[in-house]
GUTI-180633 format. One record per residue (C-alpha): residue number from 1; residue in one letter; x, y, z. Coordinates in steps of 0.2 Angstrom, whole numbers. Example, Ala and Ser with C-alpha at 12.3 -4.5 7.8 and 13.67 -1.06 7.14 Angstrom:
2
1,A,62,-22,39
2,S,68,-5,36
***
This chain:
459
1,M,91,60,76
2,V,113,59,75
3,S,125,68,70
4,K,135,66,53
5,K,153,62,62
6,S,144,49,70
7,A,137,41,56
8,E,152,41,48
9,L,161,32,61
10,A,148,18,60
11,L,148,19,42
12,L,166,15,42
13,R,163,0,57
14,A,153,-10,45
15,L,163,-9,30
16,E,180,-13,40
17,T,177,-32,34
18,G,177,-28,14
19,A,158,-23,13
20,D,157,-15,-4
21,F,143,-3,2
22,A,136,0,19
23,E,120,8,26
24,L,112,18,41
25,F,95,22,43
26,F,89,28,59
27,E,70,33,64
28,D,58,42,76
29,R,40,41,74
30,L,25,45,86
31,N,11,32,83
32,N,-6,39,91
33,S,-23,27,88
34,I,-41,25,98
35,T,-55,13,94
36,M,-72,17,96
37,R,-86,5,98
38,T,-102,12,95
39,G,-100,29,102
40,K,-90,24,116
41,V,-70,24,115
42,E,-64,8,119
43,D,-45,12,119
44,A,-32,26,118
45,N,-16,24,113
46,S,4,31,109
47,G,18,24,107
48,L,35,30,102
49,V,46,19,87
50,H,66,23,89
51,G,80,14,83
52,V,91,13,70
53,G,94,0,53
54,V,113,-5,47
55,R,116,-13,32
56,I,130,-20,22
57,F,132,-26,5
58,K,149,-39,-2
59,G,143,-42,-21
60,L,125,-49,-21
61,R,125,-53,-2
62,S,116,-42,12
63,V,116,-42,31
64,Y,103,-31,41
65,A,108,-28,60
66,Y,98,-15,69
67,T,96,-11,90
68,N,86,3,95
69,D,102,14,104
70,Y,107,30,94
71,S,122,31,105
72,E,139,32,97
73,K,145,16,106
74,S,128,5,103
75,L,127,10,85
76,L,144,5,81
77,E,143,-10,92
78,C,128,-14,80
79,A,139,-9,63
80,G,154,-20,68
81,K,141,-35,72
82,A,135,-34,51
83,A,152,-33,47
84,S,157,-47,55
85,A,144,-57,46
86,L,155,-54,30
87,P,174,-59,35
88,F,183,-51,19
89,A,197,-38,15
90,R,194,-19,19
91,A,188,-13,4
92,I,183,6,7
93,D,191,17,21
94,R,185,34,20
95,V,167,39,21
96,K,161,59,19
97,L,144,61,19
98,H,133,77,14
99,G,120,81,22
100,S,103,87,14
101,V,85,86,20
102,A,71,79,8
103,A,61,90,0
104,N,42,91,4
105,I,31,90,-11
106,H,18,83,1
107,P,14,99,13
108,I,6,95,28
109,K,-5,107,38
110,K,-9,102,55
111,L,4,88,66
112,P,-3,76,76
113,G,5,85,90
114,D,-6,100,86
115,V,-24,90,90
116,E,-30,85,107
117,N,-38,66,109
118,S,-54,75,112
119,W,-53,83,94
120,R,-52,66,87
121,V,-64,60,98
122,A,-80,70,92
123,K,-74,67,72
124,L,-75,47,77
125,R,-92,52,87
126,E,-99,57,68
127,G,-95,44,60
128,H,-103,35,72
129,K,-118,45,73
130,A,-118,45,53
131,I,-118,24,51
132,S,-131,22,64
133,A,-144,35,57
134,V,-146,23,43
135,S,-156,9,48
136,P,-160,1,63
137,E,-153,-17,59
138,I,-136,-7,63
139,V,-132,-16,77
140,Q,-115,-10,81
141,T,-101,3,75
142,I,-83,3,75
143,M,-73,18,72
144,G,-54,20,72
145,Y,-41,36,70
146,T,-24,34,69
147,D,-8,44,65
148,S,8,44,65
149,D,24,57,65
150,Q,42,50,56
151,T,57,59,53
152,V,71,46,47
153,T,86,49,40
154,I,99,39,30
155,A,117,38,27
156,N,127,27,16
157,S,144,24,11
158,E,142,36,-5
159,G,140,50,3
160,L,121,52,5
161,F,116,58,23
162,V,98,64,22
163,S,84,68,31
164,D,64,65,26
165,R,49,70,37
166,R,33,56,35
167,V,15,63,41
168,Y,-1,51,40
169,T,-16,52,46
170,R,-31,37,43
171,L,-48,34,47
172,R,-59,18,49
173,F,-76,16,47
174,V,-87,-2,50
175,G,-105,-3,52
176,V,-112,-21,56
177,A,-131,-23,50
178,S,-140,-40,59
179,N,-156,-45,57
180,G,-156,-58,76
181,T,-145,-72,67
182,E,-134,-64,55
183,N,-122,-50,53
184,Q,-114,-41,37
185,V,-103,-27,38
186,G,-101,-11,30
187,F,-81,-5,27
188,N,-71,11,26
189,A,-55,17,28
190,P,-48,34,17
191,G,-32,38,24
192,A,-20,51,17
193,M,-2,58,18
194,M,-9,72,29
195,G,-7,77,46
196,A,-25,81,55
197,E,-32,92,42
198,F,-37,77,32
199,A,-50,74,44
200,D,-58,89,41
201,T,-58,87,21
202,L,-71,70,26
203,D,-90,70,25
204,Y,-95,60,39
205,E,-109,57,32
206,E,-111,54,16
207,I,-97,40,21
208,G,-107,35,37
209,K,-123,32,25
210,R,-111,23,13
211,V,-105,11,24
212,G,-123,8,36
213,T,-130,7,17
214,M,-116,-6,15
215,G,-117,-19,28
216,V,-140,-18,27
217,T,-139,-21,8
218,M,-129,-37,11
219,L,-139,-44,26
220,H,-156,-44,14
221,A,-143,-53,-1
222,D,-144,-68,-10
223,V,-130,-79,-11
224,C,-121,-76,-28
225,P,-121,-90,-41
226,A,-103,-95,-47
227,G,-100,-96,-67
228,V,-90,-92,-79
229,M,-96,-73,-83
230,P,-89,-54,-88
231,V,-84,-46,-74
232,V,-87,-27,-69
233,I,-75,-22,-55
234,D,-78,-5,-49
235,K,-67,11,-46
236,A,-55,15,-29
237,F,-51,-3,-18
238,G,-57,-12,-34
239,G,-39,-11,-40
240,V,-32,-22,-26
241,V,-35,-36,-38
242,F,-20,-28,-52
243,H,-10,-22,-33
244,E,-12,-41,-25
245,A,-10,-52,-45
246,C,1,-41,-54
247,G,10,-28,-44
248,H,19,-40,-33
249,S,23,-51,-48
250,L,34,-33,-53
251,E,43,-33,-39
252,A,60,-33,-42
253,T,57,-44,-23
254,S,51,-59,-33
255,V,58,-54,-54
256,A,76,-54,-49
257,R,75,-72,-42
258,G,66,-78,-55
259,L,50,-80,-45
260,S,39,-68,-56
261,E,29,-74,-70
262,F,33,-58,-76
263,C,53,-62,-78
264,G,59,-59,-94
265,K,44,-50,-102
266,L,49,-33,-104
267,G,45,-25,-120
268,Q,33,-38,-125
269,K,11,-38,-124
270,V,8,-43,-106
271,A,-11,-35,-106
272,S,-25,-29,-115
273,D,-22,-12,-128
274,I,-32,-3,-117
275,V,-22,-5,-101
276,S,-10,5,-95
277,A,-4,5,-76
278,I,5,17,-66
279,E,16,14,-49
280,D,19,34,-42
281,G,27,40,-27
282,T,25,61,-32
283,M,6,60,-30
284,A,2,74,-18
285,N,-3,71,2
286,E,-8,52,-6
287,W,-8,40,6
288,G,7,29,-1
289,S,16,42,-7
290,L,32,49,-4
291,N,48,62,-6
292,I,63,51,-4
293,D,59,31,-2
294,D,67,20,13
295,E,86,20,4
296,G,84,38,1
297,T,80,39,-16
298,P,70,53,-23
299,T,53,45,-26
300,N,46,47,-45
301,R,32,42,-56
302,L,33,26,-63
303,V,26,17,-80
304,L,23,-2,-76
305,I,14,-3,-92
306,E,9,5,-107
307,N,-4,1,-121
308,G,-2,-17,-113
309,I,17,-17,-115
310,L,27,-21,-100
311,K,40,-5,-98
312,N,46,-7,-80
313,Y,49,-19,-64
314,M,51,-9,-47
315,I,69,-11,-40
316,D,77,-8,-25
317,K,94,-5,-24
318,L,101,-26,-20
319,N,91,-31,-35
320,A,97,-18,-43
321,R,113,-27,-42
322,R,105,-44,-44
323,M,95,-40,-59
324,N,110,-25,-69
325,M,95,-13,-70
326,P,93,6,-61
327,I,84,7,-45
328,T,68,15,-47
329,G,65,26,-31
330,S,53,8,-25
331,S,61,4,-8
332,R,53,4,7
333,R,52,-4,25
334,E,39,-2,40
335,S,54,1,53
336,Y,71,2,58
337,A,66,-16,60
338,Y,68,-21,43
339,A,77,-21,29
340,P,70,-13,15
341,T,66,-20,-4
342,S,57,-15,-19
343,R,38,-11,-15
344,M,22,-3,-22
345,R,16,14,-16
346,N,4,22,-28
347,T,-3,5,-39
348,F,-18,10,-52
349,I,-24,6,-69
350,A,-22,24,-78
351,A,-41,31,-87
352,G,-49,24,-100
353,N,-59,31,-110
354,D,-77,22,-110
355,D,-93,27,-101
356,E,-96,18,-85
357,A,-116,17,-88
358,E,-112,9,-106
359,I,-97,-2,-100
360,I,-112,-12,-88
361,R,-126,-9,-103
362,S,-115,-19,-115
363,M,-110,-37,-103
364,G,-124,-43,-105
365,D,-126,-56,-90
366,G,-114,-54,-77
367,L,-107,-47,-59
368,Y,-102,-31,-55
369,A,-92,-29,-38
370,K,-94,-15,-30
371,V,-82,-17,-17
372,M,-67,-29,-16
373,G,-63,-35,-1
374,G,-46,-48,5
375,G,-40,-61,-6
376,S,-23,-74,-9
377,V,-11,-73,-23
378,N,4,-83,-26
379,P,16,-71,-35
380,V,26,-85,-46
381,T,11,-91,-55
382,G,0,-75,-55
383,E,-18,-88,-48
384,F,-28,-75,-36
385,N,-43,-77,-24
386,F,-53,-62,-22
387,A,-69,-58,-11
388,V,-80,-47,-17
389,D,-87,-38,-2
390,E,-103,-30,-11
391,G,-108,-34,-25
392,Y,-123,-35,-41
393,L,-129,-48,-51
394,V,-130,-41,-69
395,K,-145,-47,-80
396,G,-148,-38,-96
397,G,-135,-26,-96
398,K,-146,-19,-80
399,I,-142,-22,-64
400,D,-153,-34,-54
401,K,-151,-37,-37
402,P,-137,-38,-23
403,V,-126,-54,-20
404,R,-115,-60,-7
405,G,-104,-75,-4
406,A,-95,-68,-22
407,S,-74,-72,-26
408,L,-64,-68,-40
409,I,-56,-84,-48
410,G,-41,-79,-58
411,K,-23,-77,-66
412,G,-16,-59,-68
413,S,-8,-63,-83
414,E,-23,-68,-90
415,I,-36,-56,-82
416,L,-25,-40,-90
417,L,-27,-46,-107
418,K,-45,-51,-103
419,I,-49,-31,-101
420,D,-61,-25,-113
421,R,-66,-8,-106
422,V,-58,3,-94
423,G,-69,17,-87
424,K,-65,38,-89
425,V,-63,41,-70
426,M,-48,33,-60
427,T,-50,37,-39
428,M,-39,27,-27
429,G,-43,16,-10
430,Q,-33,17,5
431,G,-24,-1,11
432,M,-7,-8,23
433,C,1,-19,9
434,G,14,-34,18
435,S,28,-42,12
436,Q,46,-46,19
437,S,48,-30,21
438,G,34,-27,34
439,S,18,-18,33
440,V,18,-1,24
441,P,3,11,16
442,T,-1,6,0
443,N,-16,17,-13
444,V,-23,4,-26
445,G,-35,11,-39
446,Q,-42,11,-54
447,P,-57,17,-64
448,M,-72,6,-68
449,I,-63,-10,-77
450,R,-71,-24,-86
451,I,-66,-43,-90
452,S,-73,-48,-104
453,S,-74,-69,-96
454,M,-66,-77,-79
455,T,-72,-88,-63
456,V,-86,-82,-52
457,G,-84,-92,-34
458,G,-100,-93,-26
459,R,-116,-107,-23
***
């Protein structure tokens, strides 16, 4: 990657006009992707990301510059340009780095470079066949395989010089059902911080059946009625509601600037007594996990909400200065071209004590949101609107019929207080989360939960 001597020289150059902190983020990453449409390979791509970002602080001021040239000359030029934006007197005149390699808590068995594209294509074809077998109404399948092998080195003026390797693999299963006049889609995209061995752990027949059945079921579903009613949100990707409507409002990116509905509420009740929420980067081989964050801080398990009480925010190095609070190992970035900031990793509502069958049986009439889709949220107010990709009306405590076109509308802080049931089994779903520092892999998760009443959009 880079020599310790070159990094020390670059840090000194970055500090030459008076910055009180400097950081370098070196990255080499190989990306691979294959897309298959209805059994035929549509494209196969590989690409290399290579570069270094230079960040400096002076108090609460921050400057970021980057280059894709690792040479010592280019590195010093980039550091000098960053320094020129902070014209003060020199404050630090010596940097001594202490090298290390981050402890790997996410073992990799088969690197992306260990397999051929023909092997990846064979895996995609398994998914295509499984989805297609569900029904003649499946008119198209879209399969995707992506993996990446990233090595980073982080150096800073506090003496840190640490390297880490991160390997990710993800597959995408899409089934399009059609009756000749309209289409509906089933979707699933499992991923992990694992090598190619992850593809061997998947049950392609089971995933394909689930994806195909979802598309066909929604094709024949009635339109969801609108109204205020109890809502049950299922496990796994159902956690996207907490992630978007509440999680982003707990990131220092929002909190430090007073742009969050949770500002100043540490130690206060913000959710139902049965709700605890966790932000955990240490879960072995999970999609959102890390050994170290993108500032070089070891990852950890952070309790955000415990039995309804707000316990922590997610805090990066710069916002720690603004908030006068310690960092939490939550700093992330898409690549060297982005300055890092506080981001989620594996964020989930913890398992509770309620039986899933009883959760639905005791709800009366309402909506069962089995699979959630995308949505929008305002982190300042917590107001959100999320699509339900697969939903069912519940009548008299029994699942009645599938409905489509449903959306969930509400405010994060209000919904947390209305959760009256939390199931016993928590699972997670994978996604890509976008924010100020780009797009990063994150897990969202929860057990089945019930909101006593909320607004359901429909017709």
